[in-house]
C-alpha positions, 0 to 999 in steps of 0.5 A: 422714371415695369412688367412687360414680356420683352421682344428678343430684338428691339428690346435689348435696346430699350433695356438696356438703359432702363433696367427695371425688372418687374413680374411677369417676364421670361428668364431669357438670359440676355439682358434685352430680355428684362423689364422696363419699368412702369412708366414704360408698362407695356411699351415695349411689347407695343414696339415689337408689334409695329412693322420693322422698315428693314435695311440689307446689306449683303447678308446682314439685317438691319431693322429699326422701329419708331416708338413713344407717349404723350403723357399729360396732366393739369395740375392745382397747386397749392403751397399754404399762400398761394394756388394756381393750375397748370397743365405739366409733363411728369419728368419721370415719365415725359412726354416722348420719342425714339429710335432703336435698332438692332443687328446679328453680328453673328449666332449669338451676338448683336449689336444695337443702339437708341436716340431718345428725345425728351418733349416735356413743355414743361416737365413738372420738375421745373415748374414752380411758385411764383411770388405773384401766385402763379406757377412760374417756370424757366424762360427755356423751358420748351425745349428737346433735350436729348433723353437717351442717345447709346449703342450697345454689343450684346451676347446671349450668355456672357451679357452686354455693354452700352457705351454713351448718354444713358441711365446708370446701373441704379438708375430707376432701383427706387420706384419698382411698382407692379400696381400703380404706373403713374406715382412711386416714391418720387417726387413728381410735381413739386420739385422746382416749387419754393419753400414758403415761410410765414413770417411776412404778408406776403409769405417769404420765399425761400431757395429751398425746394420740395426736391431738395429734401423730399428726394428719393435718391434716384440718379442721373443720366450721364454719359457712362460703360455699362455691362449688364449681365445675362438673367439668370434665375430671375436675378440681374446684375449691372454696373456704371462709370465714367469718370467722376461716378461709379454704381452696381445693382441687382435686380430679381424679379419672380413668380410663384402660384399667385404671386408677383415679385419685383424688386432691387438694390443699388450703391452709388458713389459719387466724386462729382457731387460728393455723395454715396448712396445706398438704395432699393424698392420691392414689389409684390401683387397677389393675381388673383385680388389683385392687392399689392405691397410697394415699399423703397428706400434709400441713404445718402451720407453727402458733403455739404457746403457748409462746416457742420455735422454731415448726416446720413440722410434717408427716406421710407416710402411704401404703397398699398393698393389694387390693380384688377380688372373690372371693367373689359377695357383694361385694369384699374389701379386704386391706391394709398401712401405714404413717405417719409423723407428726413434730414435731406439738404441739412448743412446748407445756407437757406437764403430767403427772397432770392427772386430779388435785390434783398437776396441773403442768406439767413442761416444754416439748415441742421434739420429737415423732414417731410411726411407725405401721403396721397392717394390716386386712380388709374384707368387703363384702356389696353386697346388705344394704349392709353392710362387715365389717372387722378391724384392727391398729393399732400407734404407736409415740412418741418425745417429747423435751422441757426441764423447767420452772424455773417457768412464765409465760403464754409462757415455761416457765423452763428450759434448752432445751439440757438436753434428755431422752427421755421414756420414752412407752409405745406404744399397739396397738389391735385393731378387730372392726366392722361398718358398714351403710349405708340 
């Protein structure tokens, strides 16, 4: 899944899970007044302006608010062999609605809750290039799903503790961006698209997806106990844990003269999925001109399925653009970006024809590489809380591996020196969409 000043009441519950700083915020010491990330730009401010339904019990007051957004886009894709189009939901900035509430326990202490539901129908991380050349999606994709469900207790001087289904501390730490609200280091539209090989007619389909080899090492939500310090001099420290995962993240935001800056860095250790990540991002904008630069990067050390060297995978990403209000009804953002993703999913088996009875393990991956570039334009309509956007994405792979002579649970029999570059097709995507927040 980032630039707005939070309100003191509802923002506490909203921000606990989002935890992404951006520039232009007041340095209030409560973590609940941290900034949302750009996928939820201006959301807290709009929620704070809604009329609250207030229930009283004795001398206590409970506030209740509803918020959400609808984000739909037309995706036109070409995987090098087939092309099609489909209406999708952006899985990072998904269609959703939520409820937040807060009560004052005593002076300086508050308790709150948040329940948020996804309604993607279908999510862009579920659709794929089907064997018949059309866009495929899982049969169970049109279902509501819980995105956040937790309670929090916070003190303005001590910080806040939240418990439940929520984001860990490092969530969204690689997608901090003061310019574009709808594009960043994450792979937004081709996560589930399969890599296809030009080895036959029609092209050979593999079980390898773009999301496996172009990864921004972002975090997954889960059941966590999370703590966030107060914001002090622009710094916010967060930590989260459960039985299998723990992580910690430091975020910082600053406004000085004509510049605004936001950045973050985090570390995660996941015993269940057997990886360790170091990741972060930073964004700087010059307000008078609107020029901005956003950078991101991450390193993942992971245990792989097959015997072989466990290479550290990494990525780098940069976005350069201008975000300025030339039109009276909202800000316009124009950008170009470039990403490089290296050695994700190495020492893993590669299977071909996974959707047929002829599915077979071909061999072991020894090197993967994706070069990504693109450009886009966004137009805001502030009075209507609406963003219209158009994007172009270009992904080019380089995949190397060696064929198996036989396969056991931890060995792909073959000669690791007998590597070959597979003739994988490139992926192109064009997106036209609109996000409306309420």
